[in-house]
C-alpha positions in Angstrom: -0.2 36.3 17.0 1.5 33.6 19.2 -1.2 30.9 19.0 -2.1 31.2 15.3 -1.1 28.2 13.3 -0.9 30.2 10.1 1.4 32.8 11.7 3.6 29.9 12.8 3.6 28.4 9.3 4.5 31.8 7.7 7.3 32.4 10.2 8.8 28.9 9.6 8.1 27.8 13.2 6.1 25.0 11.7 7.3 23.4 8.5 5.0 23.3 5.5 5.1 22.7 1.8 5.7 26.3 0.7 4.7 27.4 -2.8 5.5 31.2 -2.7 6.7 33.8 -0.2 7.6 37.4 -0.2 7.7 40.2 2.4 3.9 40.4 2.5 2.4 37.0 1.8 3.0 33.3 2.2 1.5 30.5 0.1 1.5 26.8 0.9 -0.2 23.6 0.0 -3.4 22.8 2.0 -3.1 19.9 4.4 -6.5 18.6 3.4 -6.8 19.4 -0.3 -10.2 19.6 -1.9 -8.8 19.6 -5.5 -5.7 18.3 -7.2 -4.2 21.8 -6.7 -5.2 23.4 -3.4 -3.0 26.1 -1.8 -3.7 28.7 0.8 -2.5 32.3 0.3 -2.2 34.3 3.6 -0.9 37.7 4.6 2.1 37.5 6.9 0.4 40.2 9.0 -2.1 38.6 11.3 -5.6 39.7 10.3 -8.4 37.5 11.6 -10.8 37.8 8.6 -12.1 40.0 5.9 -14.3 41.6 8.5 -11.2 42.8 10.3 -9.4 44.5 7.5 -8.9 48.2 7.6 -7.9 50.9 5.2 -4.3 50.3 6.0 -4.7 46.7 4.6 -5.7 47.9 1.2 -2.1 47.6 -0.3 -1.7 44.1 1.2 -5.1 42.9 -0.2 -4.2 44.3 -3.6 -0.8 42.6 -3.5 -2.5 39.3 -2.8 -5.0 39.7 -5.6 -2.2 40.5 -8.1 -0.1 37.6 -7.0 -2.9 35.1 -7.4 -2.4 35.1 -11.2 1.3 34.5 -10.8 0.8 31.7 -8.4 -1.9 30.1 -10.5 0.4 30.2 -13.5 3.3 28.7 -11.6 1.0 25.8 -10.5 -0.2 25.2 -14.1 -3.7 26.4 -13.6 -4.0 27.5 -17.3 -7.5 26.2 -17.7 -9.0 28.2 -14.8 -9.2 28.1 -11.0 -11.3 29.1 -8.1 -10.3 31.6 -5.4 -12.3 31.3 -2.1 -12.4 33.2 1.1 -14.4 31.9 4.0 -15.4 34.6 6.5 -16.9 33.9 9.9 -18.7 30.9 11.4 -21.5 30.6 8.7 -18.9 31.0 6.0 -17.0 28.0 7.5 -13.8 30.0 8.4 -12.0 27.4 10.6 -8.7 29.3 11.1 -9.0 32.9 12.3 -6.3 34.3 10.0 -7.3 35.8 6.7 -6.6 33.3 3.9 -7.6 32.6 0.4 -8.0 29.1 -1.0 -6.7 28.7 -4.6 -8.1 25.5 -6.1 -7.7 24.0 -9.6 -6.9 21.1 -11.9 -10.5 19.9 -11.8 -13.9 21.1 -13.1 -15.5 23.2 -10.3 -19.2 22.9 -9.6 -21.8 25.5 -8.7 -23.3 26.2 -6.3 -20.2 25.5 -4.2 -21.8 25.0 -0.8 
């Protein structure tokens, strides 16, 4: 999608502090971190939110979930981490491109919101 900031980051049109990339996903440091480690994991395919995934996205979603543990290990999150997806307005999704926040290196609290 031409006006999507995450699509522009994943394509290299806008520079960012990349953590990981393969043919399916792109991971980069959040511009406004909420923890000592805060990265975003996005699919390169533009999907607006979890509400917009289809059966054809099953492999992509599985790939993201399997890569989370590799990315967490690479970032030194050996003592645990939190993976968050915000969906829709009430879920505080501010960028309409499916993304997962991976946060760590601090004790998380509950409830989160």
